[in-house]
C-alpha positions as CSV (number, residue, x, y, z in Angstrom):
1,M,-37.6,-11.0,40.4
2,K,-34.6,-11.7,42.7
3,K,-34.7,-11.7,46.1
4,A,-32.3,-8.4,45.9
5,D,-34.1,-6.6,43.3
6,I,-37.3,-7.0,45.6
7,G,-35.4,-5.8,48.9
8,I,-33.7,-2.7,46.9
9,G,-37.0,-1.8,45.8
10,L,-38.7,-2.1,48.8
11,Y,-35.8,0.2,50.7
12,I,-36.3,3.1,48.1
13,L,-40.4,2.5,48.0
14,A,-40.1,2.5,52.2
15,A,-38.2,5.8,51.8
16,I,-41.0,7.7,49.4
17,V,-44.0,6.6,51.3
18,F,-42.4,7.7,54.6
19,L,-42.4,11.2,53.0
20,I,-46.1,11.2,52.2
21,I,-47.6,8.6,54.8
22,P,-47.3,9.5,58.9
23,L,-45.9,6.4,60.3
24,P,-47.0,5.1,64.0
25,S,-44.2,5.7,66.6
26,I,-43.2,1.6,66.6
27,V,-42.8,1.5,62.9
28,L,-40.4,4.4,62.8
29,D,-38.5,3.0,66.2
30,A,-38.1,0.0,63.9
31,M,-37.3,2.0,60.8
32,L,-34.4,3.9,62.9
33,C,-33.1,0.7,64.2
34,V,-32.7,-0.5,60.5
35,N,-31.2,2.7,59.3
36,I,-28.5,2.4,62.3
37,S,-27.7,-1.1,61.1
38,I,-27.3,-0.7,57.4
39,A,-24.9,2.5,58.2
40,L,-23.0,0.2,60.5
41,V,-22.7,-2.3,58.0
42,V,-21.6,0.2,55.6
43,M,-19.2,1.7,57.7
44,F,-17.5,-2.1,58.4
45,D,-17.7,-3.0,54.8
46,A,-15.7,0.2,53.7
47,L,-13.4,-0.3,56.4
48,F,-12.3,-4.1,55.9
49,V,-12.9,-4.4,52.1
50,R,-9.6,-5.5,50.3
51,E,-9.7,-3.0,47.1
52,V,-12.0,-0.2,46.4
53,L,-13.6,-1.5,43.4
54,D,-14.9,-4.3,45.6
55,M,-17.2,-1.6,46.6
56,A,-17.8,0.1,43.3
57,A,-21.8,0.7,43.9
58,F,-21.1,2.6,47.2
59,P,-22.0,6.2,45.3
60,T,-25.3,4.7,44.9
61,I,-25.3,3.3,48.3
62,L,-24.8,6.5,49.6
63,L,-27.8,8.2,47.8
64,F,-30.3,5.1,49.0
65,T,-29.3,5.6,52.4
66,T,-29.1,9.2,52.5
67,I,-32.7,9.4,51.0
68,F,-33.9,6.8,53.4
69,R,-32.4,9.0,56.2
70,I,-34.3,12.2,55.3
71,S,-37.6,10.6,54.8
72,L,-37.1,9.1,58.7
73,N,-36.2,12.8,59.5
74,V,-39.5,13.7,57.8
75,S,-41.6,10.8,59.5
76,S,-40.2,11.4,62.8
77,T,-40.9,15.6,62.5
78,K,-44.5,14.8,61.8
79,L,-44.7,13.0,64.9
80,I,-42.8,15.5,66.6
81,L,-45.0,18.1,65.8
82,G,-48.1,16.2,65.8
83,N,-48.5,14.7,69.0
84,G,-45.2,15.3,70.7
85,D,-44.2,11.5,70.8
86,A,-42.0,10.6,68.2
87,G,-41.1,6.9,69.5
88,K,-39.3,5.3,72.0
89,V,-35.8,5.3,70.1
90,V,-36.3,9.3,69.7
91,E,-36.8,10.0,73.3
92,T,-34.0,7.4,74.3
93,F,-31.5,9.2,72.4
94,G,-32.7,12.6,73.4
95,N,-32.7,11.8,77.4
96,F,-30.1,9.1,77.3
97,V,-27.1,10.0,74.8
98,G,-28.2,13.8,75.5
99,G,-27.4,13.1,79.0
100,N,-30.9,14.0,80.3
101,D,-29.7,17.5,79.8
102,L,-31.1,20.3,77.4
103,I,-27.8,22.0,77.4
104,I,-25.9,18.6,77.2
105,G,-27.8,17.6,74.5
106,I,-27.5,20.6,72.6
107,I,-24.0,20.7,72.9
108,V,-23.2,17.0,71.9
109,F,-25.6,17.4,68.6
110,I,-23.5,20.6,67.5
111,I,-20.3,18.5,68.1
112,L,-21.6,15.8,66.2
113,I,-22.7,18.2,63.2
114,L,-19.3,20.0,63.3
115,V,-17.5,16.7,63.2
116,Q,-19.2,15.4,60.1
117,F,-19.5,18.6,58.2
118,M,-16.0,20.5,59.1
119,V,-13.9,17.5,59.5
120,I,-14.8,14.1,57.9
121,N,-17.1,15.3,55.1
122,K,-15.0,18.2,53.8
123,G,-11.7,16.2,54.2
124,S,-13.4,13.1,52.4
125,E,-14.6,15.7,49.7
126,R,-11.4,16.8,49.1
127,V,-9.6,13.9,48.9
128,A,-12.5,12.3,46.5
129,E,-11.8,15.4,44.4
130,V,-8.1,15.2,43.9
131,T,-8.4,11.3,43.7
132,A,-11.0,11.5,40.8
133,R,-8.7,14.1,39.1
134,F,-5.3,11.9,39.3
135,T,-7.3,9.1,38.5
136,L,-8.3,10.5,35.2
137,D,-4.9,12.0,34.7
138,A,-3.4,8.8,34.9
139,M,-5.4,6.9,32.6
140,P,-3.3,7.5,29.1
141,G,-0.2,6.3,30.9
142,K,-1.7,3.1,32.4
143,Q,-3.3,2.2,28.9
144,M,0.3,2.8,27.3
145,A,1.9,0.5,29.8
146,I,-0.8,-2.1,29.6
147,D,-0.1,-2.0,25.6
148,A,3.5,-2.3,26.1
149,D,3.5,-5.3,28.4
150,L,1.1,-6.6,25.8
151,N,3.7,-6.3,23.1
152,T,6.2,-7.6,25.0
153,G,4.5,-10.7,26.0
154,A,4.2,-9.9,29.9
155,I,0.7,-10.8,29.6
156,T,-1.9,-12.0,27.6
157,D,-4.8,-10.4,25.6
158,E,-7.2,-11.6,28.1
159,D,-5.1,-10.1,31.0
160,A,-4.8,-6.9,28.9
161,K,-8.7,-6.9,28.6
162,V,-9.1,-7.7,32.3
163,R,-6.9,-4.6,33.1
164,R,-8.4,-2.1,30.5
165,E,-11.8,-2.7,32.2
166,K,-10.1,-2.2,35.6
167,I,-9.1,1.1,34.8
168,Q,-12.2,1.9,33.3
169,Q,-14.0,0.6,36.9
170,E,-11.5,2.5,38.8
171,A,-11.9,6.2,36.8
172,S,-15.8,5.6,37.0
173,F,-15.7,4.8,40.7
174,F,-13.5,7.9,41.8
175,G,-15.7,10.4,39.5
176,S,-18.6,8.9,41.1
177,M,-17.5,9.1,44.5
178,D,-16.2,12.9,43.5
179,G,-19.9,13.6,43.2
180,A,-21.7,11.5,45.7
181,V,-19.9,12.9,48.6
182,K,-21.8,16.4,48.0
183,Y,-24.8,13.7,49.2
184,V,-22.9,14.1,52.4
185,K,-22.7,17.4,52.8
186,G,-26.0,18.0,51.9
187,D,-27.6,15.8,54.3
188,A,-25.7,17.1,57.4
189,I,-27.2,20.7,56.1
190,A,-30.6,19.4,56.0
191,G,-30.3,17.8,59.4
192,L,-29.3,20.9,61.0
193,I,-32.3,23.1,59.1
194,I,-34.6,20.3,60.3
195,T,-33.4,20.5,63.6
196,M,-33.9,24.1,63.8
197,V,-37.5,23.7,62.3
198,N,-38.5,21.5,64.6
199,I,-37.6,23.3,67.8
200,I,-38.8,26.1,66.3
201,G,-42.4,24.5,65.6
202,G,-42.2,22.7,68.5
203,I,-42.6,25.6,70.5
204,A,-45.1,26.9,68.7
205,M,-47.2,23.9,68.4
206,G,-46.8,23.6,72.7
207,V,-47.7,26.9,73.2
208,L,-50.2,27.9,71.0
209,R,-52.4,24.4,70.8
210,G,-50.8,22.8,73.7
211,G,-51.4,25.5,76.3
212,M,-47.8,25.0,77.5
213,E,-45.8,27.6,79.0
214,I,-42.7,28.7,77.1
215,S,-40.1,27.1,79.2
216,E,-42.0,23.8,79.6
217,A,-42.8,23.4,75.9
218,L,-39.0,24.2,74.9
219,D,-38.0,21.4,77.7
220,K,-39.9,19.0,76.0
221,Y,-39.9,19.7,72.1
222,T,-36.2,20.6,72.6
223,I,-35.6,17.3,73.8
224,L,-37.0,15.4,70.9
225,T,-35.4,17.5,68.4
226,I,-32.1,16.9,69.7
227,G,-33.1,13.0,70.1
228,D,-34.5,12.9,66.6
229,G,-31.1,15.1,65.3
230,L,-29.0,12.1,67.4
231,V,-30.7,9.4,65.8
232,S,-30.5,10.8,62.1
233,Q,-27.0,12.3,62.5
234,I,-25.1,9.4,64.2
235,P,-26.0,7.0,61.2
236,S,-24.8,10.0,58.9
237,L,-21.8,10.2,60.8
238,L,-20.9,6.5,60.1
239,I,-21.9,7.0,56.4
240,S,-19.7,10.0,56.4
241,L,-17.0,7.6,58.1
242,A,-17.0,5.3,55.8
243,T,-17.0,7.7,52.8
244,G,-13.8,8.7,54.2
245,I,-12.6,5.4,54.4
246,L,-13.1,4.5,50.9
247,V,-11.5,7.4,49.8
248,T,-8.4,7.4,51.3
249,K,-7.5,3.9,51.4
250,A,-3.8,3.5,50.7
251,S,-3.5,0.0,50.3
252,K,-6.0,-1.3,47.5
253,E,-5.6,-5.0,47.5
254,A,-4.5,-5.7,51.3
255,D,-6.0,-6.3,54.2
256,F,-6.5,-3.1,55.4
257,A,-6.4,-3.9,59.2
258,N,-3.2,-5.5,59.2
259,V,-1.7,-2.6,56.7
260,L,-3.0,0.0,59.2
261,V,-1.7,-1.9,62.3
262,G,1.7,-2.8,61.0
263,Q,2.6,0.5,59.7
264,L,1.3,1.8,62.7
265,F,3.2,-0.1,65.6
266,G,5.8,-2.0,63.2
267,I,9.0,-0.1,63.8
268,P,10.2,-1.1,67.7
269,K,12.5,1.8,67.8
270,V,9.7,4.2,67.7
271,L,8.1,2.0,70.1
272,Y,10.9,2.5,72.4
273,I,10.9,6.4,72.4
274,V,7.1,6.5,72.7
275,G,7.3,4.1,76.2
276,G,10.5,6.2,77.2
277,T,8.6,9.6,77.0
278,L,5.8,8.6,78.6
279,C,7.4,6.7,81.5
280,F,9.7,10.0,81.6
281,L,6.5,12.5,81.9
282,G,4.7,10.4,84.8
283,L,8.1,10.6,86.9
284,V,9.3,13.8,86.3
285,T,5.7,15.8,85.9
286,P,2.9,16.0,88.3
287,L,0.9,13.6,85.8
288,P,-0.7,10.6,87.2
289,W,2.3,8.7,87.2
290,F,1.0,5.1,87.4
291,L,-1.0,5.6,84.0
292,F,1.8,7.3,81.9
293,C,4.1,4.5,83.8
294,A,2.0,2.1,82.6
295,F,1.2,2.9,79.3
296,G,5.0,3.4,78.6
297,I,6.3,0.3,79.9
298,A,3.4,-1.7,77.7
299,F,4.9,0.2,74.7
300,I,8.2,-0.9,75.3
301,V,7.3,-4.6,75.9
302,T,5.3,-4.2,72.3
303,G,8.2,-3.0,70.8
304,L,10.7,-5.7,72.3
305,S,7.9,-8.3,71.3
306,I,7.9,-6.8,67.8
307,A,11.7,-6.6,67.6
308,K,11.8,-10.5,68.4
309,R,8.9,-11.4,66.2
310,I,10.9,-9.4,63.0
311,G,14.5,-11.2,63.9
312,V,12.5,-14.3,63.9
313,A,10.9,-13.3,60.4
314,Q,14.5,-12.4,58.9
315,I,16.0,-15.7,60.0
316,V,12.8,-17.8,58.8
317,E,13.2,-15.9,55.3
318,E,16.8,-16.5,55.1
319,V,16.5,-20.2,55.7
320,E,13.3,-20.5,53.2
321,T,15.5,-18.3,50.7
322,G,18.6,-21.0,51.0
323,E,16.0,-23.7,50.8
324,D,14.5,-22.3,47.7
325,E,17.9,-22.0,46.2
326,A,19.0,-25.6,47.0
327,E,15.4,-26.9,45.6
328,E,16.6,-24.8,42.5
329,I,19.9,-26.6,42.0
330,R,18.6,-29.9,42.8
331,R,15.5,-29.3,40.7
332,P,15.8,-31.1,37.3
333,E,15.8,-28.4,34.3
334,N,11.9,-27.7,33.4
335,V,12.3,-28.3,29.4
336,V,8.7,-27.7,28.4
337,S,9.2,-23.9,28.5
338,L,12.0,-24.2,26.7
339,L,9.9,-25.8,23.8
340,Q,7.5,-22.0,23.4
341,V,8.1,-20.6,19.9
342,D,7.4,-17.1,19.6
343,P,5.7,-16.2,16.3
344,I,7.6,-12.9,15.7
345,E,10.6,-12.0,17.8
346,L,12.9,-8.7,17.7
347,E,16.0,-8.9,18.9
348,F,18.6,-5.9,19.0
349,G,21.8,-5.1,20.6
350,Y,22.3,-2.8,23.4
351,G,22.9,0.1,21.5
352,I,19.3,0.1,20.5
353,I,17.8,-0.1,23.6
354,P,16.9,3.4,24.0
355,L,14.6,3.3,21.1
356,A,12.6,0.6,22.9
357,D,12.7,2.1,26.4
358,V,9.9,4.7,27.2
359,N,11.5,6.3,30.3
360,Q,14.6,7.0,27.7
361,G,12.0,8.7,25.5
362,G,12.0,5.7,22.7
363,D,8.4,5.1,20.7
364,L,9.5,1.7,19.6
365,L,6.6,-0.2,22.0
366,D,4.0,2.5,20.0
367,R,4.9,2.1,16.6
368,V,4.9,-2.2,17.1
369,V,1.2,-1.3,18.4
370,M,0.6,0.6,15.2
371,I,1.9,-2.2,13.0
372,R,-0.6,-4.8,14.3
373,R,-3.0,-2.1,14.0
374,Q,-2.3,-0.9,10.4
375,V,-1.8,-4.9,9.4
376,A,-5.3,-5.9,10.6
377,L,-6.9,-3.0,8.9
378,E,-5.2,-4.0,5.9
379,L,-5.0,-7.5,5.7
380,G,-7.9,-8.4,8.0
381,T,-5.9,-10.4,10.4
382,V,-4.7,-10.2,13.9
383,V,-0.5,-10.6,14.0
384,P,0.7,-12.4,17.0
385,I,2.3,-10.7,19.6
386,I,5.5,-9.4,18.7
387,R,8.3,-10.1,21.3
388,L,11.2,-7.7,22.0
389,R,14.3,-8.9,23.4
390,D,17.6,-7.4,23.8
391,N,20.7,-9.6,22.7
392,I,24.1,-8.6,24.1
393,Q,25.4,-11.0,21.4
394,L,24.5,-9.0,18.9
395,N,26.4,-5.9,17.5
396,P,25.3,-2.6,19.4
397,N,23.2,-1.3,16.6
398,Q,22.3,-4.3,15.2
399,Y,19.0,-6.2,15.2
400,I,17.6,-9.0,13.9
401,I,13.9,-10.6,13.0
402,K,13.1,-14.1,13.4
403,I,9.8,-15.7,12.5
404,K,8.9,-18.8,14.8
405,G,12.3,-18.7,16.2
406,I,13.9,-18.6,12.9
407,Q,15.9,-15.6,11.8
408,V,14.5,-14.0,8.3
409,S,16.2,-10.9,8.3
410,E,18.5,-8.2,10.1
411,G,19.5,-4.6,10.0
412,E,21.7,-2.1,11.4
413,I,21.1,1.3,12.2
414,L,23.2,4.2,13.8
415,F,22.1,5.8,17.0
416,D,21.0,9.5,16.7
417,H,21.8,9.6,13.4
418,Y,19.1,9.5,10.2
419,M,18.8,7.6,6.7
420,A,18.9,9.6,3.8
421,M,17.4,7.7,0.5
422,N,17.8,9.6,-3.1
423,P,14.5,8.9,-4.8
424,G,16.0,9.4,-7.9
425,F,15.7,13.0,-9.0
426,V,18.1,14.6,-6.3
427,E,20.6,16.7,-8.3
428,E,23.2,17.7,-5.4
429,E,24.6,14.7,-3.3
430,I,25.2,15.0,0.3
431,S,28.0,13.5,2.3
432,G,27.2,10.5,4.8
433,I,27.8,7.4,5.7
434,P,27.0,4.7,2.6
435,T,24.8,2.0,3.7
436,F,21.6,0.1,2.6
437,E,17.9,0.5,3.8
438,P,17.0,-2.8,5.2
439,S,13.6,-3.4,3.8
440,F,13.9,-3.1,0.2
441,H,18.1,-3.1,-0.1
442,L,17.9,0.5,-1.6
443,P,21.1,2.7,-1.6
444,A,21.2,5.2,1.3
445,I,23.3,7.4,3.6
446,W,23.7,8.0,7.1
447,I,23.5,11.5,8.2
448,T,23.4,13.6,11.3
449,E,20.9,15.8,13.0
450,G,22.6,18.8,11.4
451,Q,22.3,17.2,7.9
452,R,19.1,16.5,8.2
453,E,17.2,20.0,7.4
454,R,19.5,20.5,4.2
455,A,19.2,16.5,3.0
456,E,15.2,17.2,3.4
457,S,15.5,20.6,1.3
458,L,17.4,18.7,-1.7
459,G,14.6,15.9,-2.2
460,Y,16.3,13.1,-0.1
461,T,13.7,10.9,1.7
462,V,15.1,11.2,5.3
463,V,13.9,8.6,8.0
464,D,14.8,8.4,11.9
465,P,15.8,4.8,13.0
466,P,12.6,3.8,14.9
467,S,10.8,4.1,11.4
468,I,13.6,2.1,9.6
469,I,12.8,-0.4,12.2
470,A,9.2,-0.4,12.1
471,T,9.3,-0.3,8.5
472,H,11.4,-3.2,8.0
473,L,9.4,-5.1,10.4
474,T,6.1,-4.2,8.8
475,E,7.7,-5.6,5.6
476,I,8.5,-8.9,6.8
477,I,5.4,-9.5,8.6
478,R,3.6,-8.9,5.5
479,K,5.7,-11.5,3.7
480,H,5.4,-14.0,6.2
481,I,1.6,-13.4,7.4
482,A,0.5,-16.6,5.5
483,E,2.2,-18.9,7.6
484,L,1.4,-16.8,10.8
485,L,-2.1,-17.5,10.3
486,T,-2.8,-20.3,12.7
487,R,-6.2,-22.5,12.7
488,Q,-6.8,-21.1,16.3
489,D,-6.5,-17.4,14.6
490,V,-9.0,-18.9,11.9
491,Q,-11.3,-20.3,14.8
492,N,-11.4,-16.9,16.0
493,L,-12.4,-15.3,12.6
494,I,-15.2,-17.8,12.3
495,D,-16.5,-17.4,16.0
496,N,-16.3,-13.5,15.3
497,L,-18.2,-13.9,12.2
498,K,-20.8,-16.2,13.8
499,E,-22.1,-13.8,16.0
500,N,-23.9,-11.7,13.1
501,H,-24.1,-14.5,10.5
502,P,-24.7,-17.7,12.4
503,T,-26.5,-19.3,9.1
504,L,-23.7,-19.1,6.9
505,V,-20.9,-20.4,9.2
506,D,-23.3,-23.2,10.3
507,E,-23.7,-24.3,6.7
508,L,-20.3,-24.1,5.9
509,V,-17.9,-25.2,8.8
510,P,-17.8,-28.2,10.0
511,K,-20.2,-29.8,7.4
512,Q,-18.6,-28.9,4.0
513,L,-15.2,-27.6,5.0
514,G,-12.7,-27.9,7.8
515,V,-11.2,-25.0,9.7
516,G,-7.9,-26.5,8.0
517,E,-9.4,-26.1,4.8
518,I,-10.4,-22.4,5.3
519,Q,-7.2,-21.9,6.6
520,K,-5.4,-23.2,3.4
521,V,-7.8,-20.7,1.3
522,L,-7.1,-17.9,3.8
523,Q,-3.2,-18.3,3.6
524,N,-3.5,-18.7,-0.4
525,L,-5.1,-14.8,0.0
526,L,-2.6,-13.5,2.3
527,A,0.4,-15.0,0.8
528,E,-0.5,-12.9,-2.7
529,G,-1.3,-9.8,-0.3
530,I,-5.0,-9.8,-0.6
531,S,-7.2,-8.7,2.0
532,I,-9.2,-11.3,4.2
533,R,-11.3,-8.3,5.8
534,D,-14.1,-9.3,3.6
535,L,-15.1,-12.4,5.7
536,L,-18.5,-13.0,4.8
537,S,-18.1,-12.5,0.9
538,I,-15.1,-14.7,1.4
539,F,-17.4,-17.9,3.4
540,E,-20.3,-17.1,1.3
541,T,-18.3,-18.0,-2.0
542,L,-16.6,-21.1,-0.2
543,A,-20.1,-21.9,0.5
544,D,-21.4,-21.9,-2.9
545,H,-18.9,-23.7,-4.4
546,A,-17.6,-26.2,-1.4
547,S,-20.1,-28.6,-2.8
548,V,-18.5,-28.8,-6.2
549,T,-14.7,-29.3,-5.0
550,R,-12.7,-29.3,-2.0
551,D,-9.2,-28.6,-3.5
552,T,-8.3,-25.3,-1.6
553,D,-6.3,-24.1,-4.6
554,I,-9.6,-23.9,-7.0
555,L,-11.6,-22.4,-4.2
556,T,-9.2,-20.0,-3.5
557,E,-9.7,-18.8,-7.3
558,Y,-13.1,-18.9,-6.9
559,V,-12.9,-16.1,-3.6
560,R,-10.3,-14.0,-6.2
561,Q,-13.1,-13.8,-8.7
562,T,-15.7,-12.6,-6.1
563,L,-12.9,-10.2,-4.5
564,K,-12.0,-8.5,-7.8
565,R,-13.5,-5.0,-6.7
566,A,-10.7,-5.4,-4.2
567,I,-7.8,-7.0,-6.2
568,S,-8.8,-4.1,-8.9
569,N,-8.6,-1.6,-6.2
570,K,-5.1,-2.6,-5.0
571,Y,-3.1,-2.9,-8.2
572,F,-5.2,-0.9,-11.0
573,P,-5.9,2.6,-10.1
574,A,-8.7,4.6,-11.4
575,N,-9.3,7.1,-14.3
576,E,-6.0,6.1,-16.0
577,P,-4.9,3.3,-18.0
578,T,-2.6,0.4,-16.3
579,S,0.2,-1.1,-18.0
580,V,0.4,-4.8,-17.8
581,V,2.0,-7.8,-19.9
582,T,-0.4,-10.5,-21.1
583,L,0.6,-14.1,-21.4
584,D,0.4,-16.0,-24.7
585,P,-3.0,-18.6,-25.5
586,K,-0.3,-21.2,-26.5
587,V,1.7,-21.1,-23.5
588,E,-1.6,-21.2,-21.1
589,Q,-2.6,-24.4,-23.4
590,E,1.1,-25.6,-22.8
591,I,0.9,-25.1,-19.0
592,M,-2.5,-26.6,-18.5
593,G,-1.8,-29.8,-20.8
594,S,1.2,-30.2,-18.2
595,V,-0.8,-29.9,-15.1
596,K,-1.2,-33.5,-13.2
597,Q,-4.3,-33.9,-10.9
598,T,-3.4,-36.3,-7.6
599,E,-5.0,-36.9,-4.8
600,Q,-2.6,-34.3,-2.6
601,G,-3.2,-31.7,-5.4
602,A,-2.3,-30.6,-9.2
603,Y,1.4,-30.2,-10.1
604,L,3.2,-29.3,-13.4
605,T,5.0,-31.7,-15.2
606,L,7.2,-29.1,-17.5
607,E,10.6,-29.6,-18.2
608,P,13.0,-27.1,-16.1
609,E,14.5,-26.2,-19.1
610,R,11.1,-25.3,-20.7
611,I,10.2,-23.3,-17.2
612,R,13.6,-21.4,-17.4
613,S,12.6,-20.4,-21.0
614,I,9.2,-19.1,-20.1
615,V,10.5,-17.0,-17.1
616,N,12.8,-15.8,-19.1
617,A,10.4,-14.4,-21.3
618,V,8.4,-13.1,-18.1
619,E,11.4,-11.2,-17.2
620,E,12.4,-9.7,-20.4
621,Q,8.6,-8.2,-21.0
622,T,8.2,-7.3,-17.3
623,G,11.2,-5.5,-17.5
624,K,9.6,-2.9,-19.8
625,L,7.1,-2.2,-16.7
626,E,10.0,-1.6,-14.3
627,N,11.9,0.8,-16.5
628,M,8.8,2.7,-16.9
629,G,8.3,2.6,-13.1
630,K,5.6,0.6,-13.2
631,S,4.9,-2.7,-11.1
632,A,5.2,-5.8,-12.8
633,I,1.8,-7.3,-13.5
634,I,0.7,-10.2,-16.0
635,I,-2.5,-10.9,-17.0
636,T,-3.8,-14.6,-17.4
637,S,-7.0,-16.5,-18.3
638,P,-8.6,-17.7,-14.8
639,I,-8.1,-21.6,-15.2
640,V,-3.9,-20.9,-15.8
641,R,-3.7,-18.2,-13.0
642,M,-2.9,-20.4,-10.0
643,Y,-0.1,-22.6,-12.1
644,F,1.1,-19.9,-13.7
645,K,1.7,-18.0,-10.1
646,K,3.4,-21.5,-8.8
647,M,5.6,-21.8,-11.7
648,T,7.1,-18.2,-11.5
649,E,7.0,-17.7,-7.7
650,E,10.3,-19.1,-6.9
651,Y,12.0,-17.1,-9.5
652,M,10.3,-13.8,-9.3
653,K,8.5,-13.4,-5.6
654,D,7.0,-9.8,-6.3
655,L,5.3,-10.7,-9.8
656,I,1.8,-9.8,-9.8
657,V,-0.6,-12.4,-11.6
658,V,-3.9,-11.4,-12.0
659,S,-6.8,-13.3,-14.2
660,Y,-9.1,-11.5,-16.4
661,S,-12.2,-12.7,-13.9
662,E,-10.2,-10.9,-11.1
663,I,-10.2,-7.4,-12.9
664,D,-13.4,-5.1,-12.5
665,S,-15.2,-3.8,-15.6
666,S,-14.1,-0.3,-14.8
667,V,-10.4,-1.0,-14.9
668,E,-8.8,0.2,-18.3
669,L,-5.6,-1.9,-19.2
670,Q,-2.9,-1.2,-21.4
671,S,-0.8,-4.2,-22.8
672,V,2.6,-3.3,-23.5
673,G,4.0,-7.1,-24.4
674,M,3.3,-10.5,-24.5
675,V,4.9,-13.6,-23.3
676,T,5.9,-15.9,-25.8
677,A,8.5,-18.6,-25.6
């Protein structure tokens, strides 16, 4: 066990033992000294700690010190009532601290109780309650601010994690403090009750068993009881003061003493006024002039000193600012920072700024967060930080989307307008500004807020500007998610899987496949919209076949066959036949006969005219599906699927190519044509 564990255990155990076993007076003296020492340590820790969370264990400390102090109260009570001797410490506090007078001792004790119970503890309790309430109420706003900073790239994922943990710690701390101050209140009440019991019990013991006169018993036992109360209540008062200091700290991350002194004596004008007032009172009124004038002059001199120090600090600051500016001009430009390329950027004109400004009611940042979560759930990969920037070079209502610093798409919206799209069955048209939906380039019109309800009643699909941008951004991310998957992202996925499946990961990486090869397989899947969330099945398939081939294209086909349930669920609805187009076996044989294998991979040697002829046949057959309102799906043999997909993807990017081995047995297919050429 650690020394700290042993120490804490002995401290709590001692408190329990003191409640049961009578203590010798010398041991009680030592424990009372320990109690006072700990109370002083706690108070000064609370005073000089730079941040309240540096004393996050304070509620527990409060509980431990309270039970320890009460156990000493019980032990001293046993000694007072048993033999009229509670040790030197209690006697000294009763005689010396109490002014060696019964009445003075009682008055001092009552004053301590009132100060602790009515002033310090009551105020600390109220402040702790209010602080806990406001801390909990502010949590959602702080979480949103962290998400906003994360999405704009101002902080990293690690910084966001640290900030979220700190918010949770603050809420937990102030919530605990709200209840912990009740210990101090209860301790003060218990001390008062114990004192009354000691006085009454002591008089009874002295008169009935000691044969004392009432006045003699009253004098002896009251002095001891007051001493016991004082030696207990002074540490209790220190702990109460520490509680008040901790819950009222205004500066959470600064030197409290410097902040306090600086704010109290930091304005020379105030010190001049106070000093002049004290001198005036000393000279004009019967007050002792030498005291008031001395203090007044001291305040004025202090004010002059602080004013001089402030002036010097301002001059130094101006000089340092000028030197920094000159140094910035002289310093060669740091071009390294210019080499950084953001994976995804959304730039927009100044007219779109209100949509991204939380203070103006914009929720674009929240939508960006939802996009990252949606893609993570849908495709099983983490979308990089999406950086939002305003660009004055763009038109006010224009926005552009960049992937790795290169513009890949753009759009334009009208602020305070809505986009209405005809789904195809609207009979009555509505007037508006003609436009095109940026994600799928569908015809649409811009309408005003007043036309929105009518457009919806007519059957139009009405979308607000933030949703237009979010949808466009989501489609662009889906389209380019494969190239956004880096080796580091793959390594993070591997590390996450290794936590629960270390044997599988150790077998595959790096013995059979490297991170780069796994990256290629995952990119191949993402490029065709296949989710990689089931990473366990993907890795098991790779481990099964990597010993036979390291061709990432062939490994991808094996993985796709393993994921056939997910692929079938994505493309083929349940309980109804799906219309598809098949590929002529002769065309398949022709394609396979033209495949050439090299060290860099396989490629087709078909003539361009022949490829164009096959593509035309595919367009003709898939056109039947599009006319029926169906997705363009073509079914091929497993061995030819990837080559056929590579051949057609330059001409038909949205064509879905699935092999027979990737279709679940429960799927019902209906062929509407065959590609022959």
